[in-house]
MARSE-140964 format. One record per residue (C-alpha): residue number from 1; chain; y, z, x. Coordinates in steps of 0.02 Angstrom, whole numbers. Layout:
residues N
   num   chaine        y        z        x
   NUM        A        Y        Z        X
...
END
This chain:
residues 280
   num   chaine        y        z        x
     1        A    -1851     1870      387
     2        A    -1938     1718      444
     3        A    -2032     1713      286
     4        A    -1880     1703      198
     5        A    -1817     1555      307
     6        A    -1971     1488      271
     7        A    -1955     1507       97
     8        A    -1780     1424       76
     9        A    -1830     1280      202
    10        A    -1942     1241       68
    11        A    -1851     1242      -70
    12        A    -1749     1131        5
    13        A    -1886     1019       41
    14        A    -1947     1022     -124
    15        A    -1753      995     -207
    16        A    -1747      847      -92
    17        A    -1916      761     -154
    18        A    -1860      798     -335
    19        A    -1693      711     -310
    20        A    -1789      561     -211
    21        A    -1947      542     -362
    22        A    -1782      576     -504
    23        A    -1706      424     -431
    24        A    -1817      303     -400
    25        A    -1884      315     -586
    26        A    -1702      283     -637
    27        A    -1709      131     -530
    28        A    -1870       77     -563
    29        A    -1853      -10     -760
    30        A    -1696      -93     -675
    31        A    -1663     -268     -615
    32        A    -1564     -247     -428
    33        A    -1382     -272     -482
    34        A    -1339     -339     -259
    35        A    -1420     -431     -125
    36        A    -1400     -257      -41
    37        A    -1508     -123      -52
    38        A    -1398       -7       16
    39        A    -1289      -28     -145
    40        A    -1410      -16     -267
    41        A    -1390      169     -308
    42        A    -1240      303     -292
    43        A    -1296      486     -285
    44        A    -1187      619     -357
    45        A    -1091      709     -226
    46        A    -1204      872     -237
    47        A    -1371      766     -207
    48        A    -1274      686      -62
    49        A    -1237      837       11
    50        A    -1402      910      -29
    51        A    -1489      753       68
    52        A    -1368      800      207
    53        A    -1441      978      219
    54        A    -1280     1045      168
    55        A    -1167      943      301
    56        A    -1022      855      226
    57        A     -969      747      380
    58        A    -1163      706      416
    59        A    -1149      628      219
    60        A     -974      551      266
    61        A    -1071      454      410
    62        A    -1216      417      305
    63        A    -1112      324      161
    64        A    -1015      266      297
    65        A    -1181      169      373
    66        A    -1206      103      214
    67        A    -1051       41      206
    68        A    -1034      -41      379
    69        A    -1190     -128      369
    70        A    -1145     -221      192
    71        A    -1135     -389      192
    72        A     -957     -427      106
    73        A     -990     -635       99
    74        A    -1125     -600      -43
    75        A    -1058     -463      -99
    76        A    -1018     -477     -318
    77        A     -878     -364     -432
    78        A    -1014     -234     -445
    79        A    -1045     -231     -272
    80        A     -871     -183     -237
    81        A     -873      -31     -369
    82        A    -1021       35     -301
    83        A     -937       20     -121
    84        A     -766       94     -193
    85        A     -862      245     -238
    86        A     -936      260      -85
    87        A     -800      252        8
    88        A     -734      390     -115
    89        A     -864      513      -76
    90        A     -840      482      104
    91        A     -654      521       73
    92        A     -702      688       -6
    93        A     -835      714      114
    94        A     -712      676      255
    95        A     -533      628      233
    96        A     -509      611      430
    97        A     -628      474      425
    98        A     -527      331      520
    99        A     -661      184      493
   100        A     -662      231      296
   101        A     -482      190      262
   102        A     -467       44      382
   103        A     -634      -36      289
   104        A     -549       26      123
   105        A     -361      -66      168
   106        A     -466     -206      225
   107        A     -588     -251      111
   108        A     -584     -137      -37
   109        A     -419     -161     -115
   110        A     -451     -368     -102
   111        A     -612     -348     -176
   112        A     -522     -288     -346
   113        A     -536     -108     -317
   114        A     -355      -61     -260
   115        A     -351      126     -387
   116        A     -494      172     -272
   117        A     -423      120     -114
   118        A     -278      214     -126
   119        A     -355      370     -197
   120        A     -468      341      -15
   121        A     -280      303       98
   122        A     -184      446        6
   123        A     -336      574       64
   124        A     -325      490      239
   125        A     -142      515      237
   126        A     -134      683      181
   127        A     -272      749      309
   128        A     -204      631      460
   129        A      -14      695      473
   130        A      -31      611      668
   131        A      -76      446      591
   132        A       67      316      499
   133        A      -53      184      451
   134        A     -128      249      306
   135        A       28      279      216
   136        A       86       84      285
   137        A      -81       33      189
   138        A      -55      142       35
   139        A      139       75       29
   140        A       94     -133       53
   141        A      -18      -93      -91
   142        A      103      -28     -191
   143        A      217     -172     -145
   144        A       86     -320     -156
   145        A      -43     -262     -295
   146        A       83     -161     -401
   147        A      247     -273     -371
   148        A      336      -93     -346
   149        A      436     -110     -170
   150        A      518       64     -223
   151        A      369      170     -210
   152        A      301       75      -58
   153        A      467       73       39
   154        A      467      277       -9
   155        A      274      277       81
   156        A      333      177      233
   157        A      507      285      257
   158        A      365      432      237
   159        A      256      344      379
   160        A      401      310      488
   161        A      409      492      584
   162        A      232      485      614
   163        A      222      320      706
   164        A      257      379      914
   165        A      323      216      965
   166        A      497      177      925
   167        A      463      -14      891
   168        A      355       54      765
   169        A      463      149      685
   170        A      604        9      666
   171        A      469      -90      586
   172        A      432       19      453
   173        A      613       39      410
   174        A      653     -146      431
   175        A      512     -167      319
   176        A      570      -12      204
   177        A      742      -92      199
   178        A      687     -264      139
   179        A      582     -201       -4
   180        A      728      -75      -54
   181        A      828     -242      -79
   182        A      704     -302     -211
   183        A      672     -142     -288
   184        A      833      -45     -331
   185        A      995     -105     -405
   186        A     1116     -171     -290
   187        A     1234      -51     -256
   188        A     1094      102     -233
   189        A     1007      -33     -128
   190        A     1139      -43      -14
   191        A     1184      148       -5
   192        A     1016      182       39
   193        A     1005       39      188
   194        A     1188      120      235
   195        A     1101      288      239
   196        A      957      233      329
   197        A     1083      152      465
   198        A     1183      308      485
   199        A     1017      402      497
   200        A      958      285      659
   201        A      963      327      836
   202        A     1139      220      921
   203        A     1086       64      963
   204        A     1043     -132      907
   205        A      924      -52      767
   206        A     1071       46      692
   207        A     1176      -95      701
   208        A     1045     -222      614
   209        A     1026     -100      487
   210        A     1228      -94      458
   211        A     1221     -269      442
   212        A     1090     -281      308
   213        A     1194     -146      221
   214        A     1355     -247      223
   215        A     1282     -431      166
   216        A     1223     -307       16
   217        A     1395     -256      -14
   218        A     1447     -421        5
   219        A     1329     -485     -113
   220        A     1389     -353     -260
   221        A     1557     -412     -244
   222        A     1504     -567     -278
   223        A     1433     -526     -409
   224        A     1593     -436     -485
   225        A     1685     -608     -457
   226        A     1555     -700     -551
   227        A     1577     -573     -708
   228        A     1731     -626     -689
   229        A     1723     -800     -674
   230        A     1619     -774     -855
   231        A     1768     -689     -939
   232        A     1889     -803     -881
   233        A     1799     -966     -906
   234        A     1672     -942    -1033
   235        A     1518     -992     -947
   236        A     1396     -949     -804
   237        A     1430     -999     -649
   238        A     1325    -1156     -589
   239        A     1378    -1157     -408
   240        A     1446    -1026     -290
   241        A     1602    -1136     -221
   242        A     1658    -1124     -411
   243        A     1725     -951     -367
   244        A     1834    -1034     -247
   245        A     1887    -1191     -361
   246        A     1931    -1063     -489
   247        A     2039     -972     -357
   248        A     1955     -810     -403
   249        A     1906     -785     -206
   250        A     2006     -872      -63
   251        A     1842     -912       23
   252        A     1664     -870       37
   253        A     1597     -715      138
   254        A     1496     -771      275
   255        A     1316     -687      271
   256        A     1294     -598      443
   257        A     1111     -658      449
   258        A     1153     -828      414
   259        A     1046     -850      251
   260        A     1183     -885      155
   261        A     1235     -847      -45
   262        A     1193     -952     -182
   263        A     1178     -946     -389
   264        A     1004     -879     -457
   265        A      945     -943     -638
   266        A     1056     -817     -734
   267        A     1207     -882     -645
   268        A     1225     -753     -528
   269        A     1251     -759     -352
   270        A     1075     -717     -252
   271        A     1035     -740      -75
   272        A      976     -924      -39
   273        A      821     -862        4
   274        A      775     -781     -142
   275        A      820     -943     -243
   276        A      681    -1027     -132
   277        A      548     -893     -156
   278        A      609     -922     -359
   279        A      574    -1099     -350
   280        A      400    -1201     -402
END
């Protein structure tokens, strides 16, 4: 038995040394691509696992150490690409790794490695079912980098039950409601925010969501009136007040959030803050 163990250990050492020699030969004729030597190579996953003596958690931690000591102020695009690969490997070895998804969300996504970041966050979200932050960052990236508020809102709503603090749940739902307003057709957005209000516990936050849904319905009605105005006058609205002057409405609705309504470039009513965002 001792002979077998000694033989197996010897074979492992030989394999590790062989990988080390092969790696050095592959890198010898090349010019280093980074000032950070830890980012000069990314070994295949089987090789990393072998170097960690078969311990996937140790392999994850070894990669994590390389990522943690990197100087991001000197990193180039190719460095971010290698770091993205290392962090994806970490998420494969140990998707529970908390530092890994934090670093990915705060560094990788802003270094042009959004797809890799999403892979890491998705794996962390699937593994860490008690933690809402991976899904929050995943949703934010969908909204910010992919311009996809609908899927971003869905990720935030999926994260909401994981938040233990009621304030965090409200914050996630509030952001999701705003993204829904921007991503869905107006009537569908109003319907979804109304559904969120009905499912919220009684209190101020339920009333707040109901208010957001009500103002969406107001805007929906104003747009119907704008289409009627175009049909009657043959031209688009230039001012929201023209609806009153033309006798189409007796008075403009009052936005409960005090933002107010305006006319967008297409002649259709919008919220005033949306008009400011579209201005140069």
